[in-house]
N, C-alpha and C positions, 0 to 999 in steps of 0.2 A: 316699704311695707304699706299695704293698703290700710287706711283708717276708716272704720265704719263710723259715720257721724250720728246715725240713728237707725233703728230698724223696728218694725212692728207689723201693723195691719191685723191686729186682733182687736176685739171689742174692748179689751182692758187697756190697750195702748193709747186710747184717745180720751181726752178730757171730757168731751160730751159725746159719749160713745154711740155709734150706730148699732143696729141690731145684728146679732150673729146670724149667719145663714148657713145651715148645715144641709146643703144641697149638693149631691154628687156632681162633680164636674165644675162647680163654681170656684173650687180651690183645689190645690194639689194635696191630696190626703197624705202623700209621702212626706210632706214638709210642714204644712200649716194645719193648725187645729181647726180653723174655721175661716170662712169668708165673712165679710161684713157688708151691710147694705143699709139703705135708707128706710126700708120698710119690710115687714114680714106679714104673712097672713092676709095679703090683699089690702092692707091699710097703707094709704099713700101719705108720705110726709114730704110735701113739695120743698124743693130747694134747700134741703138740709145741708149745712156745712159742718163737718166734724174736724176738729183740730187735734193733732198729736201733741204730746208734750214737746217742749223745745229741745233742740239738739243739745246734748250735754256739754259739748265744747263751745257753744255759742254760735252767733250768726256767721254765715259764709256768703261769698259772692260767686263761688264756683263749686260745683258738685255734680255727681251722677245720682239720678233717681231711678229706681227700679221698682216695678210692681206688676202684679198679675191681675187681670181684670176681664170681666165680660164686657162687651162693647155696647150692650143695651140696644141692639140693632132693631128690636121690635117697636121701640118707642117712635112717636111721630114727630118729635122735636129734637133739635140738637141738644147734646148733653155734655156738660162739663164732667171731667173725670177726677183727675188728681192735680193739685197745685202746690206750689212752694210759696210760703207766705211768712208773716211774723206772728208770734203768739198774741200780740196786741191787736191784730186785725181779725176781729171776731167773725166778719163776713167772708174771710178767706181771701182778702184782696191780695193780688199778686200775679204770678205767672202760672198759667194753667194749660193742660192738655184737654182737648175735648173731641168728641166724635161729631163730625160735620155731615151735613147732607151731601150726597144721598145715602148717608148712614154707612158708608164703606171707607171713609177717609178719616185720618187723624189730623187735627189742626192744633196750632199753637195760638194762644190768645192771652191777653191781659184781662184782668177783672178788677174793677174798682169798687165793687160792692153793689153796683147797680147795672153796669153795662159790660158785656164782653166785647173786646175789640180784637178781631182776628188779625194775627201777624203773618201766618203762613199756613197753607194747606197742602198736604201731599198731592202730587199729581196722579198717582195711582190709587188703588183701593186695597190697602193692606189689611183692612178689617173686613172680613167676609160677612155674608148675609146670614149668619147664625149667631147664637149667643154663647158659642164656645169661648173659653178664656184665651186671652192673648198675653204674652209677656212683653212688656213695654219698658224701654230704657230711654232716659233723657239725659243728655250731657249739657249742662249749663256752664259757660265760661264767661266770667267777668260781668255779672249782673249789673246793668246800667245802660248808658246811652249807646254803647258799642259792644253789646254782648253777642256771643255766638251760641246758638242752641241747635243741637242735633238730636233727632228722635229716631229710635229703632223699634220695629215691631217684629217680635220673634227673631231678633238678631239681625234683621235686614234694615238698612237705612231707609226711612220713610220720608223725612224732610230735614232741611237745614235752614236756619234763619240767622242773619247777621244784621244787627241794628238795635234800636232802642226798645228795651223790654220793660221800662220803668212804669210805675204808677206813682202818684203823688205820695210823698212821705215814706217811701219804701226804698231803702238803699242797700239792703241785704235780706237774707232769708234765714229763718231758724226753725221752721215748723212745716209739717206736711198737712195739707188740707184735703179732705175727701168730700165729694159732692154726693148727696143722697139721691132722691127721686126727682124727676121732672115730669112724671106722669105715672101711669099704673105699672110700668115696667121698672125693674130693678137694675141697678148697676152694682156689681159685686167686686170687692177688692180683697186681695191677700198678698202676702210676701213683699211688703214695702221695705226697701233698703235705701238709705242715703249714704253715699261713700265719697271719698276724695279720689277714687280711681274707678276704672271701667267696671260696671256692675253686670255686664251682659252674661257672664258665667256664674253669677252669684245666685244663691237661693237662701230663703229664710226657713229654718226648721224651728218649730215651736215644741218645747218640752214642758210638760206639766207635772206637778207633784205626783209621784207614783209610789213612794215607799217612806216608811218611818225612818228618821235619822237617829242621831244619838241623844237628842233632847227635844222636848216638846213644850209648847204653851198649853194653857188650859183649853179644853175643847177638842173636838175630833178633827185634827188637821188632815186626816186621811180623806175627808170629804172634799177637800179643795183640789179636785182633779176632774172636774166636770168638763165636758166638751163645750159647754156654754157657761158664761159667767153667771154666778149666783151669789149675791152678797150675803145670803143667809148661811152659806157654807163658810165658816170662819173659825179662827182660833185666836186667843187673846192672852195678854199678860198684864198684870197690874203690879209688877215688881221690877224695879230698875235692874238692868243687866240680865234679865231673863232672855234665853235664846232658844230658838226652835230650828232644828235642822231637818230637812226633808230631801229625799232622793228624787231624781227626775227620771223620766223615761229616756231610753237610749236614742242616740242620733240615728237617722235613716241609714240603711246599709248603702255602701258605695265608697268611692274614693275621695269624696269631697273633703277638703281641709277646712279648718275652723278659723275664720277671720276674726270673730269677736263673739263675746257672750254678753247678752243684755238681760239683766234681771228686771222684771216688772212685777210690781205688787200694788194692790189697792188697799189702803189702810185709813184708819181714823182713830181719834181718841175720844173717850167719853168725858163728860164734864168733871168727873171725879178721878180721872186717871192719874196715877202716880208718874208713869213714864210720859215724856213729852216728845220723844224722838224715836225714829225707827232707822236702824242701820241694815243695809242689804249686804250680806257677805257670802263668801264661798269657803267650803272646806275642800281643799285639794291637797291631801296629806295633812297639812295644818290649816288653821282657820285664818282668813283675812276678814276682819269684821266689817270694813267699810266705814263710811262717815255717817254720823247721825243726821237724819233729815227731819225737820220740824213737822209734827203732825198737826192736822186741823181737826175741828169737830165733825166736819163732813168728810165722807170718803173722797180720797184723792189718789191719783196714780203717782207712785214713786218708782224711780228707775235708777239703775246703775249700769253703765256701759263700760265693758272692759275689753280693750283691743288686745291685751296680753293677760296671761294668768298672773294675778297680783301676788300669788305666793311664790312663783318661780321667776317672775319678771321676764318670762319668755313667751313665745307664741303658744297658744292653746294647742293641745293635741286631742285627737278624738278620744283616746283612752282616758285622758284627764276629765273631759266633759262627761263621758259615760259613767265614771266612777265618783264624781264629786257630789257633794250635798250643797244646797242653797241654805244659807242661814238668815233668819230674821231675828234681830236683837232689839229689845226694848231698852231705851236709854233715858236718863234723866233730862 
């Protein structure tokens, strides 16, 4: 069975979030809530690197990486796109994909925080001369001195590389890094998935709170359904074991099966808060509370990745996902 190691590509999924971009065509509206980019409204943020939360299962040396992205073909410089790194590498040092000159080629490179060293560039031009999104998959096998990396664009192999992909002090990867702007043009990302098996047929669907469940916190949690993240929309509890249940929107129509469910929430505690932890749970017939995660005074992204339904211990079904509630529970 395929294990999803991490998935996201929404502004809430990254610790230092980039800006949401609600532009038709920059993301697949059937699946993702939004695309994210380094700047909006013409404001340039040069060389921003945004890091995801680490993979819940820990570091890996082999994986598949899937994402949807515009190629930023209108920019005048080469642009790094998406990389695999460690959470400790705040500049995103690691193994990256980038768009190479003449702006029609995908390239593989290392990045040490200062310099990008190109390892391989595709012979053809899989990226066209438009800013239409592309689906890109990268298969990394045995990160290290004798790694093999194969890259696919829209399902077609674009390049392969065998050799040393290391940078100093990095022996495994546990985080996805996104590159912001390198000029006035934007690079837009959505539908990121990291898995231990072929991702070329995978898609990421984002479901947001859409209905009131069986119990609530204080505050109007029905406001937490925006297409763009807004920390002013919130609900809270100051009693231990208080729980809030919310229903989600339905999965996109079609025959896609459910590989995993990833709960993502942004939360914090006040200086006088009685609860000190947050548990992310699901109600699928009965409730599985999940494990309490320690809250900080500043907002932080908290996640729970479930490759199987924790209530049934079996693979998720579409009917279960469409009918379930997500639970947030305040704990001591």
